[in-house]
C-alpha positions as CSV (number, residue, x, y, z in Angstrom):
1,X,-74.3,-7.5,2.2
2,X,-74.8,-4.3,4.0
3,X,-71.3,-4.6,5.5
4,X,-69.7,-5.2,2.1
5,X,-71.5,-2.2,0.7
6,X,-70.3,-0.1,3.6
7,X,-66.7,-1.3,3.1
8,X,-66.8,-0.6,-0.6
9,X,-68.2,2.9,0.0
10,X,-65.5,3.6,2.5
11,X,-62.7,2.5,0.1
12,X,-64.2,4.5,-2.7
13,X,-64.3,7.6,-0.5
14,X,-60.6,7.1,0.4
15,X,-59.6,6.8,-3.2
16,X,-61.5,9.9,-4.1
17,X,-59.8,11.8,-1.2
18,X,-56.3,10.8,-2.4
19,X,-57.2,11.7,-6.0
20,X,-58.4,15.1,-4.9
21,X,-55.1,15.7,-3.0
22,X,-53.1,14.4,-5.9
23,X,-54.7,16.8,-8.4
24,X,-54.7,19.7,-5.9
25,X,-51.0,19.5,-5.2
26,X,-49.4,22.6,-6.7
27,X,-46.1,20.7,-7.4
28,X,-45.4,18.2,-10.2
29,X,-47.1,14.9,-9.3
30,X,-47.3,11.6,-11.3
31,X,-48.6,8.1,-10.8
32,X,-46.8,5.5,-13.0
33,X,-45.6,2.0,-13.3
34,X,-42.3,1.8,-11.5
35,X,-40.6,-0.7,-13.9
36,X,-41.9,0.5,-17.3
37,X,-42.3,4.2,-16.6
38,X,-45.9,4.2,-18.1
39,X,-47.9,7.1,-16.8
40,X,-51.1,6.2,-15.1
41,X,-52.0,9.7,-14.0
42,X,-50.5,13.2,-13.9
43,X,-51.7,16.3,-12.1
44,X,-51.9,20.0,-13.3
45,X,-48.6,20.7,-11.7
46,X,-47.0,18.3,-14.1
47,X,-48.8,19.9,-17.0
48,X,-47.6,23.4,-16.0
49,X,-44.0,22.4,-15.5
50,X,-43.5,19.9,-18.4
51,X,-45.9,21.3,-20.9
52,X,-47.8,18.1,-21.8
53,X,-51.5,17.7,-21.0
54,X,-52.7,14.7,-19.0
55,X,-54.4,13.3,-22.1
56,X,-51.2,13.4,-24.0
57,X,-49.1,11.4,-21.6
58,X,-51.3,8.9,-19.8
59,X,-50.5,5.5,-21.2
60,X,-47.1,6.7,-22.5
61,X,-43.7,6.2,-20.9
62,X,-41.4,8.9,-19.5
63,X,-38.8,7.8,-22.0
64,X,-41.2,8.5,-24.9
65,X,-41.5,12.2,-23.9
66,X,-37.7,12.4,-23.1
67,X,-38.5,13.5,-19.5
68,X,-35.4,12.4,-17.7
69,X,-32.3,14.5,-18.6
70,X,-30.3,11.7,-16.9
71,X,-32.0,8.5,-17.7
72,X,-29.7,6.5,-15.4
73,X,-31.3,8.4,-12.5
74,X,-34.7,6.8,-13.4
75,X,-33.0,3.4,-13.7
76,X,-31.4,3.8,-10.2
77,X,-34.8,4.8,-8.7
78,X,-36.5,1.8,-10.2
79,X,-33.9,-0.5,-8.8
80,X,-33.8,1.0,-5.3
81,X,-37.5,1.4,-4.8
82,X,-37.9,-2.4,-5.3
83,X,-35.9,-2.7,-2.0
84,X,-37.3,0.3,-0.1
85,X,-40.5,2.1,0.1
86,X,-39.4,5.8,-0.4
87,X,-36.5,7.9,-1.3
88,X,-35.6,11.5,-2.4
89,X,-33.4,12.6,-5.3
90,X,-32.2,15.8,-7.0
91,X,-32.3,15.5,-10.8
92,X,-33.3,17.3,-13.9
93,X,-36.4,17.1,-16.1
94,X,-36.8,18.2,-19.7
95,X,-39.9,20.1,-20.7
96,X,-41.9,19.8,-23.9
97,X,-40.1,22.8,-25.4
98,X,-36.7,21.5,-24.4
99,X,-36.2,23.6,-21.3
100,X,-34.4,21.8,-18.5
101,X,-35.5,22.1,-14.9
102,X,-33.7,21.3,-11.7
103,X,-36.0,19.4,-9.4
104,X,-36.1,17.9,-5.9
105,X,-38.3,14.7,-6.0
106,X,-39.8,12.6,-3.3
107,X,-40.7,9.1,-4.5
108,X,-42.7,6.2,-3.0
109,X,-43.5,2.8,-4.3
110,X,-46.1,0.1,-3.5
111,X,-47.4,-3.1,-4.9
112,X,-50.9,-3.5,-6.3
113,X,-52.2,-6.6,-8.0
114,X,-48.6,-7.8,-8.3
115,X,-47.4,-4.6,-10.0
116,X,-44.9,-2.1,-8.7
117,X,-46.3,1.4,-8.8
118,X,-44.6,4.7,-8.3
119,X,-45.9,8.0,-6.9
120,X,-43.5,11.0,-7.6
121,X,-43.8,14.5,-6.2
122,X,-41.3,17.0,-7.6
123,X,-40.6,20.6,-6.9
124,X,-39.0,23.0,-9.4
125,X,-35.8,24.4,-7.8
126,X,-34.2,25.8,-10.9
127,X,-34.4,29.4,-9.7
128,X,-33.0,28.4,-6.3
129,X,-30.2,26.4,-8.0
130,X,-29.4,29.3,-10.2
131,X,-29.2,31.6,-7.2
132,X,-27.0,29.1,-5.4
133,X,-24.7,28.9,-8.4
134,X,-24.6,32.7,-8.7
135,X,-23.9,33.0,-5.0
136,X,-21.2,30.3,-5.2
137,X,-19.6,32.0,-8.2
138,X,-19.7,35.3,-6.3
139,X,-18.2,33.7,-3.3
140,X,-15.5,32.0,-5.4
141,X,-14.8,35.4,-7.1
142,X,-14.7,37.2,-3.8
143,X,-12.4,34.6,-2.3
144,X,-10.1,34.8,-5.3
145,X,-10.1,38.6,-5.1
146,X,-9.4,38.5,-1.4
147,X,-6.6,36.0,-2.0
148,X,-5.2,38.2,-4.8
149,X,-5.4,41.3,-2.6
150,X,-3.9,39.5,0.3
151,X,-1.0,38.3,-1.9
152,X,-0.6,41.9,-3.2
153,X,-0.6,43.3,0.3
154,X,1.9,40.7,1.5
155,X,4.1,41.5,-1.5
156,X,3.8,45.2,-0.8
157,X,4.6,44.6,2.9
158,X,7.6,42.5,2.0
159,X,8.8,45.2,-0.4
160,X,8.4,47.8,2.4
161,X,10.3,45.5,4.7
162,X,13.0,45.0,2.1
163,X,13.2,48.7,1.5
164,X,13.5,49.3,5.3
165,X,16.3,46.8,5.6
166,X,18.1,46.9,2.3
167,X,20.1,49.5,0.3
168,X,18.1,50.5,-2.8
169,X,21.2,50.8,-5.0
170,X,23.0,47.6,-4.2
171,X,20.4,45.3,-2.6
172,X,22.5,44.6,0.4
173,X,21.8,45.6,4.0
174,X,21.4,49.3,4.8
175,X,22.5,51.3,7.8
176,X,19.4,50.5,9.8
177,X,19.8,46.8,9.1
178,X,23.5,47.0,9.9
179,X,22.7,48.4,13.4
180,X,20.4,45.5,14.1
181,X,23.0,42.9,12.9
182,X,25.8,44.6,14.9
183,X,23.7,44.4,18.1
184,X,22.7,40.8,17.4
185,X,26.3,39.7,16.7
186,X,27.6,41.6,19.7
187,X,25.1,39.8,22.0
188,X,26.0,36.4,20.5
189,X,29.7,37.2,21.1
190,X,29.0,38.0,24.8
191,X,26.9,34.8,25.2
192,X,29.2,32.4,23.4
193,X,32.6,34.0,23.6
194,X,33.2,33.0,19.9
195,X,35.2,35.6,18.0
196,X,33.7,38.1,15.6
197,X,35.1,41.1,13.7
198,X,33.9,44.2,12.0
199,X,35.6,45.4,8.8
200,X,35.0,48.9,7.4
201,X,36.2,49.6,3.9
202,X,35.7,51.9,0.9
203,X,37.0,52.5,-2.6
204,X,40.2,54.5,-2.9
205,X,39.8,57.8,-4.7
206,X,36.1,57.2,-5.4
207,X,35.4,60.9,-5.1
208,X,37.4,61.5,-8.2
209,X,35.2,59.1,-10.1
210,X,32.1,61.0,-9.1
211,X,33.6,64.4,-9.8
212,X,35.1,63.5,-13.2
213,X,32.6,61.0,-14.6
214,X,29.4,61.8,-12.8
215,X,27.0,60.0,-10.4
216,X,25.6,57.6,-13.0
217,X,29.0,56.0,-13.4
218,X,29.6,56.4,-9.7
219,X,26.4,54.4,-8.9
220,X,27.5,51.7,-11.3
221,X,30.9,51.5,-9.6
222,X,29.1,51.1,-6.2
223,X,26.9,48.3,-7.6
224,X,29.9,46.4,-8.9
225,X,31.8,47.0,-5.7
226,X,28.9,45.5,-3.7
227,X,28.7,42.6,-6.1
228,X,32.4,41.8,-5.7
229,X,32.1,41.8,-1.9
230,X,29.0,39.5,-2.0
231,X,30.8,37.1,-4.4
232,X,34.0,36.9,-2.4
233,X,32.8,37.1,1.2
234,X,32.0,33.9,3.2
235,X,28.4,32.7,3.2
236,X,28.2,33.1,7.0
237,X,29.2,36.8,7.0
238,X,27.0,39.8,6.7
239,X,27.6,43.0,4.6
240,X,25.9,46.3,4.5
241,X,26.4,49.7,2.8
242,X,27.1,52.2,5.5
243,X,26.9,55.2,3.1
244,X,28.5,56.5,-0.1
245,X,31.2,54.0,-1.1
246,X,31.7,52.8,2.5
247,X,30.8,49.3,3.4
248,X,30.8,47.2,6.6
249,X,31.3,43.5,6.8
250,X,30.6,41.4,10.0
251,X,32.9,38.4,10.0
252,X,31.5,35.7,12.2
253,X,33.9,33.4,14.0
254,X,36.9,35.3,12.7
255,X,39.4,37.6,14.4
256,X,42.9,38.9,13.7
257,X,44.7,37.0,10.9
258,X,41.6,34.9,10.1
259,X,39.6,38.0,9.3
260,X,42.5,39.5,7.4
261,X,42.7,36.4,5.2
262,X,39.0,36.7,4.2
263,X,39.3,40.4,3.6
264,X,42.4,39.9,1.5
265,X,40.4,38.0,-1.0
266,X,38.0,40.9,-1.3
267,X,40.9,43.4,-1.7
268,X,42.4,41.2,-4.5
269,X,39.1,40.9,-6.3
270,X,38.7,44.7,-6.3
271,X,42.3,45.2,-7.5
272,X,41.8,42.6,-10.3
273,X,38.4,43.8,-11.6
274,X,38.6,45.4,-15.1
275,X,37.1,48.8,-14.0
276,X,38.1,50.4,-17.3
277,X,35.4,48.2,-19.0
278,X,32.9,50.6,-17.3
279,X,34.6,53.8,-18.4
280,X,38.2,54.0,-19.8
281,X,40.7,55.4,-17.3
282,X,39.2,53.9,-14.1
283,X,41.4,51.9,-11.8
284,X,40.2,51.3,-8.3
285,X,41.4,49.6,-5.1
286,X,40.0,49.3,-1.6
287,X,41.3,50.1,1.8
288,X,40.1,48.1,4.8
289,X,40.1,48.5,8.6
290,X,39.2,45.6,10.8
291,X,38.6,45.3,14.6
292,X,37.6,42.3,16.7
293,X,34.9,42.3,19.4
294,X,36.2,42.5,23.0
295,X,34.3,41.8,26.2
296,X,35.0,45.2,27.7
297,X,33.6,47.3,24.8
298,X,30.3,48.0,23.0
299,X,29.6,47.2,19.4
300,X,29.8,50.9,18.6
301,X,33.3,51.1,20.2
302,X,34.5,48.1,18.1
303,X,33.1,49.8,15.0
304,X,35.0,53.0,15.8
305,X,38.2,51.1,16.1
306,X,37.7,49.5,12.7
307,X,36.9,52.9,11.2
308,X,40.1,54.3,12.7
309,X,42.0,51.4,11.2
310,X,40.5,52.2,7.8
311,X,41.8,55.8,8.2
312,X,45.3,54.4,8.9
313,X,45.1,52.2,5.8
314,X,44.4,55.4,3.7
315,X,47.3,57.2,5.4
316,X,49.6,54.3,4.8
317,X,49.1,54.3,1.0
318,X,45.7,52.7,0.4
319,X,44.9,49.3,-1.1
320,X,45.7,47.6,2.1
321,X,44.2,46.0,5.3
322,X,45.0,47.4,8.7
323,X,44.0,45.5,11.9
324,X,43.0,47.8,14.7
325,X,44.9,47.9,18.0
326,X,43.3,46.1,20.9
327,X,41.3,48.4,23.2
328,X,43.2,49.7,26.2
């Protein structure tokens, strides 16, 4: 009898200890039936967070106070805790006044007198979640801004690169870009031995257009001239504006008569164009000088031979192609 009394006294003391811990826990804590959701006990942390007093909820179900914002979370908990002793979950609770709280909950189940019981401890993490969301939104906004600024910078860099390599009026290569491509093609010629030529050409009597009609019309004539060249030249070739109305074409894999045939199509396109549609009285042609690369000369020397051939085309009456003499 003394032993039974001692055992009962020890169990009662243990229950009292857990009850004191349960009610002293600052966080939300509940003791309920796992399957039905009926509250057996709640602590002051529950009362502060949810807004109901202990007396108002004991004996009622969580569903009756609309506690779970996501009821299927409660159903999943009940199902899982019949197979395991404990689990954790992030979910949302609804307070008495309708406020919604983000919570992190630790849950444990046990059997007593054939009944599944549930102990739940939950911590309000609404403020933390809000901060995390704000930080994520700030991060997303910052990443978007960085991506936008990067794209703008890349676009600006590309524009600068294009401006450095292209003629602003016509959009084709400029003199700086021409020098690069001349050097590149000259090196390819020396490595492969495949023929290449340089053609230098301009518009006949273009100075009269500028003097009589002004630079606005002159600029439009230059743009049309560049467009005619680009439309008529071979895809593999390269064209640049050397300055004024003077253009340079690098004809890859072509020399002599082959280059002359390609350039003939450009000459004919310029001759056939209805220049008078720009301003009445305009009739323009082009003169062209062409020289092929040779192993014993530099790209600059080949260019000078082509330029001299252009001068001869002017002297010989314009609107013609002159092939330069081979270097001595």
